[in-house]
C-alpha positions as CSV (number, residue, x, y, z in Angstrom):
1,M,0.0,0.0,0.0
2,Y,2.8,2.4,0.9
3,K,4.7,1.7,-2.4
4,K,1.4,2.3,-4.3
5,R,1.0,5.7,-2.6
6,I,4.5,6.6,-3.5
7,R,4.1,5.6,-7.1
8,Y,0.8,7.5,-7.3
9,A,2.4,10.6,-5.8
10,V,5.3,10.4,-8.2
11,T,2.9,10.0,-11.2
12,V,0.9,13.0,-10.1
13,F,3.9,15.2,-9.7
14,F,5.4,14.0,-13.0
15,T,2.2,14.6,-14.8
16,A,1.8,18.0,-13.3
17,G,5.3,18.9,-14.2
18,I,4.7,17.9,-17.8
19,L,1.5,20.0,-18.0
20,L,3.3,23.0,-16.5
21,F,6.1,22.6,-19.0
22,I,3.7,22.4,-21.9
23,L,1.7,25.5,-20.6
24,F,5.0,27.4,-20.2
25,G,6.0,26.5,-23.8
26,V,2.6,27.5,-25.2
27,Q,2.7,30.8,-23.2
28,R,6.2,31.5,-24.5
29,L,5.1,30.8,-28.1
30,L,2.1,33.1,-27.9
31,M,3.7,36.1,-26.2
32,P,4.9,38.8,-28.7
33,K,8.6,38.6,-29.5
34,Y,9.0,42.3,-30.4
35,V,11.7,41.7,-33.0
36,G,10.2,42.5,-36.4
37,S,8.0,45.3,-35.2
38,D,7.5,47.2,-31.9
39,L,11.1,46.6,-31.0
40,E,10.6,48.8,-28.0
41,G,9.0,45.8,-26.3
42,S,12.4,44.0,-26.2
43,M,14.4,46.8,-24.6
44,L,14.0,46.4,-20.9
45,E,14.7,42.7,-20.8
46,E,18.1,43.2,-22.4
47,Y,19.4,44.9,-19.3
48,Y,19.5,41.5,-17.4
49,R,22.3,40.3,-19.8
50,E,24.6,43.1,-18.7
51,V,27.4,43.2,-16.2
52,K,25.9,45.7,-13.9
53,D,28.6,48.2,-13.1
54,H,27.4,51.3,-14.9
55,N,28.4,54.9,-13.9
56,V,25.2,56.4,-15.5
57,V,21.8,54.9,-16.1
58,F,19.1,56.7,-18.0
59,F,15.4,56.3,-17.3
60,G,12.4,57.4,-19.4
61,D,10.6,57.1,-22.7
62,C,11.7,57.3,-26.3
63,E,13.3,60.7,-25.6
64,V,16.2,58.7,-23.9
65,Y,16.5,55.5,-25.9
66,N,16.4,57.4,-29.2
67,N,18.5,60.4,-28.3
68,F,21.5,59.2,-26.4
69,S,24.3,56.8,-27.5
70,P,26.2,55.0,-24.7
71,A,28.8,54.0,-27.3
72,V,29.7,57.7,-27.8
73,L,29.8,58.2,-24.0
74,W,32.3,55.4,-23.7
75,E,34.5,56.2,-26.7
76,E,34.7,59.9,-26.0
77,Y,34.7,60.0,-22.2
78,G,35.1,56.5,-20.8
79,I,31.6,56.6,-19.3
80,N,29.9,53.2,-18.9
81,S,26.2,53.9,-19.3
82,Y,23.0,52.1,-20.0
83,I,19.5,53.3,-21.0
84,R,16.5,51.7,-19.2
85,G,14.0,53.2,-21.6
86,S,10.7,51.9,-23.0
87,A,7.9,53.3,-25.2
88,E,5.6,55.8,-23.4
89,Q,7.4,55.0,-20.1
90,L,5.3,56.8,-17.4
91,I,6.9,58.4,-14.4
92,W,5.8,55.7,-11.9
93,Q,7.2,53.1,-14.3
94,S,10.5,55.0,-14.4
95,Y,10.4,55.1,-10.6
96,Y,9.9,51.3,-10.1
97,I,12.4,50.5,-12.8
98,M,14.9,52.7,-11.0
99,E,14.0,50.9,-7.7
100,E,14.7,47.6,-9.4
101,T,17.9,48.9,-11.0
102,F,19.3,49.9,-7.6
103,S,18.8,46.4,-6.4
104,Y,21.3,45.3,-9.0
105,E,23.7,48.3,-9.0
106,K,24.2,51.8,-7.6
107,P,25.3,54.1,-10.5
108,E,26.9,57.4,-9.8
109,V,24.2,59.2,-11.7
110,A,20.6,58.4,-12.6
111,V,19.3,60.5,-15.5
112,F,15.5,61.1,-15.7
113,N,13.8,62.7,-18.7
114,V,11.0,64.9,-17.5
115,L,8.5,64.7,-20.4
116,S,6.5,62.0,-18.6
117,M,5.5,64.6,-16.0
118,M,2.8,65.6,-18.4
119,T,0.9,62.4,-17.8
120,D,-0.8,61.7,-14.5
121,E,-2.9,58.6,-15.2
122,P,-2.4,55.1,-16.8
123,Q,-2.7,55.3,-20.6
124,K,-2.7,52.2,-22.9
125,E,-2.4,48.5,-22.2
126,S,-0.2,48.0,-25.3
127,Y,2.4,50.4,-24.0
128,N,2.1,48.9,-20.5
129,R,2.9,45.5,-22.0
130,M,6.0,46.7,-23.9
131,T,7.3,48.0,-20.5
132,L,6.1,45.5,-18.0
133,D,6.3,42.1,-19.8
134,G,10.1,42.4,-20.2
135,L,10.8,43.1,-16.5
136,R,11.8,40.2,-14.3
137,W,9.5,39.4,-11.4
138,S,10.4,41.5,-8.3
139,P,8.5,43.5,-5.7
140,A,9.2,46.6,-7.9
141,K,7.5,44.9,-10.9
142,I,4.4,44.0,-8.9
143,K,4.0,47.6,-7.7
144,C,4.7,48.8,-11.2
145,I,1.9,46.6,-12.6
146,Q,-0.5,47.7,-9.9
147,A,0.2,51.4,-10.6
148,S,0.0,51.1,-14.4
149,M,-3.1,48.9,-15.1
150,T,-5.8,50.6,-17.1
151,E,-9.5,49.8,-16.8
152,G,-10.1,46.3,-17.9
153,E,-6.6,45.0,-17.2
154,H,-6.1,42.3,-14.6
155,F,-3.0,41.5,-12.5
156,L,-3.5,37.8,-13.2
157,E,-3.0,38.4,-16.9
158,Y,0.5,39.8,-16.1
159,L,1.2,36.9,-13.7
160,F,0.1,34.4,-16.3
161,P,0.4,36.1,-19.8
162,I,-1.2,33.1,-21.4
163,L,-4.5,34.4,-20.1
164,R,-3.9,37.6,-22.1
165,Y,-2.4,36.1,-25.3
166,H,-4.3,32.8,-25.5
167,D,-6.2,33.9,-28.6
168,R,-3.1,35.0,-30.5
169,W,-2.8,31.7,-32.5
170,D,-4.0,33.3,-35.8
171,Q,-1.4,36.1,-35.4
172,L,1.7,33.8,-35.1
173,T,4.5,34.4,-37.5
174,Y,7.8,32.7,-38.4
175,E,9.4,35.0,-35.9
176,D,7.4,33.5,-33.0
177,F,9.0,30.1,-33.7
178,R,12.4,31.4,-34.7
179,F,12.8,33.4,-31.4
180,F,11.1,30.9,-29.1
181,F,14.3,30.2,-27.1
182,G,15.8,33.6,-27.3
183,K,16.6,36.5,-29.5
184,N,19.5,38.8,-30.4
185,P,19.6,42.3,-28.8
186,V,17.9,45.1,-30.6
187,T,19.6,47.9,-28.8
188,F,23.1,49.1,-27.9
189,N,23.1,49.4,-24.1
190,G,19.5,50.5,-24.4
191,Y,20.0,52.8,-27.4
192,Y,17.7,52.3,-30.4
193,M,19.7,53.2,-33.5
194,R,18.2,54.8,-36.6
195,T,20.4,56.2,-39.4
196,D,17.7,57.3,-41.7
197,I,16.7,61.0,-42.2
198,L,13.4,62.7,-42.2
199,P,13.8,66.5,-41.8
200,A,11.7,68.4,-39.3
201,E,9.3,70.3,-41.5
202,N,5.7,71.5,-41.1
203,I,5.7,71.2,-37.3
204,P,2.2,71.8,-36.1
205,K,1.4,75.0,-34.1
206,K,1.7,74.7,-30.4
207,R,-1.8,74.7,-29.0
208,P,-2.6,76.3,-25.6
209,L,-3.7,74.0,-22.8
210,I,-6.5,74.4,-20.4
211,N,-4.3,73.5,-17.5
212,Y,-0.5,73.5,-17.4
213,Q,-0.2,72.2,-13.8
214,F,1.6,68.9,-13.5
215,G,-0.6,66.3,-11.6
216,E,-0.3,65.4,-8.0
217,R,0.6,61.8,-8.9
218,A,3.4,62.9,-11.2
219,Y,4.9,65.1,-8.5
220,A,4.5,62.3,-5.8
221,Y,6.6,59.9,-7.9
222,L,9.2,62.6,-8.7
223,D,9.4,63.1,-4.9
224,K,9.8,59.4,-4.4
225,M,12.5,59.3,-7.1
226,V,14.5,62.1,-5.3
227,D,14.2,60.2,-2.0
228,L,15.2,56.9,-3.6
229,C,18.3,58.3,-5.2
230,R,19.4,60.0,-1.9
231,Q,18.9,56.8,0.1
232,N,21.1,55.0,-2.4
233,N,23.7,57.8,-2.7
234,V,22.9,58.2,-6.4
235,E,22.8,61.7,-7.9
236,L,19.5,62.3,-9.7
237,V,19.9,64.5,-12.8
238,L,16.8,65.8,-14.6
239,I,16.9,66.4,-18.4
240,K,14.5,67.5,-21.2
241,A,15.6,65.9,-24.5
242,P,15.7,68.1,-27.6
243,S,12.7,66.6,-29.3
244,L,10.6,69.2,-31.1
245,Y,7.4,67.3,-30.6
246,P,5.4,66.5,-28.4
247,F,5.7,70.2,-27.4
248,W,7.3,71.3,-24.2
249,Y,5.5,74.3,-22.8
250,E,7.2,77.2,-21.0
251,Q,4.8,76.7,-18.1
252,W,6.1,73.1,-17.7
253,E,9.7,74.4,-17.9
254,E,9.0,76.9,-15.1
255,Q,7.7,74.1,-12.9
256,I,10.7,71.8,-13.5
257,V,13.2,74.7,-13.0
258,K,11.5,75.6,-9.7
259,Y,11.4,71.9,-8.5
260,A,15.0,71.4,-9.4
261,G,16.0,74.5,-7.5
262,E,14.0,73.6,-4.4
263,H,15.4,70.0,-4.3
264,Q,19.1,71.0,-5.2
265,L,18.9,68.9,-8.5
266,K,20.8,69.5,-11.7
267,Y,18.4,70.1,-14.7
268,Y,19.4,70.4,-18.3
269,N,16.9,71.4,-21.0
270,F,18.6,70.4,-24.3
271,L,15.9,72.1,-26.3
272,N,17.4,75.3,-25.3
273,A,20.9,74.1,-26.2
274,A,20.3,72.9,-29.7
275,E,22.7,75.4,-31.2
276,Q,25.5,74.6,-28.8
277,I,25.0,70.9,-29.4
278,G,25.2,71.5,-33.1
279,L,21.8,69.9,-33.9
280,D,20.5,70.4,-37.4
281,Y,16.9,69.3,-37.5
282,S,17.0,69.0,-41.3
283,A,19.6,66.2,-40.9
284,D,19.7,64.9,-37.3
285,T,16.2,63.5,-37.0
286,Y,14.6,60.4,-38.5
287,D,10.9,61.3,-38.0
288,A,10.5,65.0,-38.5
289,G,11.7,66.2,-35.1
290,L,10.2,63.7,-32.7
291,H,13.4,61.8,-32.2
292,L,17.1,62.2,-33.1
293,N,18.7,59.8,-35.6
294,L,22.3,58.5,-35.2
295,T,24.1,61.7,-36.0
296,G,21.8,63.7,-33.7
297,A,22.1,61.2,-30.8
298,E,25.9,61.2,-31.2
299,K,26.1,65.0,-31.1
300,L,23.8,65.2,-28.0
301,S,25.8,62.4,-26.3
302,R,29.1,64.3,-26.9
303,Y,27.6,67.4,-25.4
304,F,26.0,65.7,-22.4
305,G,29.1,63.5,-21.8
306,Q,31.2,66.7,-21.2
307,I,28.6,67.8,-18.7
308,L,28.7,64.5,-16.9
309,I,32.5,64.7,-16.6
310,D,32.7,68.4,-15.7
311,E,29.6,69.0,-13.5
312,C,28.8,65.5,-12.2
313,G,32.3,64.3,-11.6
314,I,32.0,61.0,-13.6
315,S,35.4,59.4,-14.0
316,D,37.0,58.0,-17.2
317,R,37.1,54.2,-17.0
318,R,38.9,53.4,-20.3
319,D,41.9,52.1,-18.4
320,E,39.9,49.2,-16.8
321,E,40.9,46.2,-18.9
322,D,37.9,44.0,-18.4
323,L,35.4,46.9,-19.1
324,A,37.4,48.1,-22.1
325,A,37.4,44.5,-23.5
326,R,33.6,44.3,-23.1
327,W,33.2,47.6,-24.9
328,E,35.4,46.6,-27.7
329,I,32.9,43.8,-28.5
330,K,30.0,46.2,-28.1
331,L,31.6,48.8,-30.4
332,E,32.3,46.2,-33.1
333,R,28.6,45.4,-33.2
334,Y,27.6,49.1,-33.0
335,Y,29.6,50.0,-36.1
336,K,28.5,46.9,-38.0
337,E,24.9,48.0,-37.5
338,I,25.7,51.5,-38.7
339,D,27.1,50.0,-41.9
340,R,24.2,47.6,-42.3
341,Q,21.6,50.4,-42.0
342,K,23.5,52.6,-44.4
343,E,23.7,49.8,-47.0
344,I,19.9,49.4,-46.8
345,K,19.5,53.1,-47.5
346,E,21.7,52.9,-50.5
């Protein structure tokens, strides 16, 4: 009788294990891979492959992952940096991603792009998914999901993505099978490279808003960000990337300047420094002024890199052999991608 019970228990556990393995495999197959389109959905998960000893980590939306090149920061200044950006990254998402990052490493500087202060409520499930699905499970991810869910979203669908993607069978492509076990990185230390050019022309007129005041929730998370950085001995630097659109209003600028002054934070508005940076919006943008292309991102990175050295005291690490060896491999891939994209254009 005792042996029968043992055999029965073993059979039950073995069967359950097989079923869980199958369910995991089906879930993995059905989840979007974000390699052919919507590459932004792959960005955050790439961080976990990194050796986590960065001097500078960027947080924010497309205005960081399109506009700054860590490769330039390394080559020109010896700054080891990473961009933890994602599409439409909201300020509470930036905060919880920052909290998670500090559990892995304590950079000297955390750079936060302030555009997301304009949004005080959860927005779209599709953008939530591109940010949240790529994060590893942690207390920070749980809190981030809870803060981000829109009406109609359910926590269980994040815990078990098969509940959300179970009907995606008719949308499967070759890429879902090809990248079932893994995929190549789509960024360069979080930077999304574009070498094509679409000049900034016919920018729409800036329309007045009914209310220019940033929301209470946005301010609350900015406060939390300040406290988190101080608790971890990380300098928080606020920036506004030089994207021409969405518009950045003077009333918003006044609020950030005031906040930075009250909290003894450095704040750099690169929209106001376009001439010093050397930006040419007829050649340095790939989508008519929303984001910078490669040449624009490299110009901005050279400009900001000098600021990080001179005003934030970031040290040059190019004499560290192991780190320099890692960057040699990264740079080889970086320049190969530049050549590949230029060949496509030709």
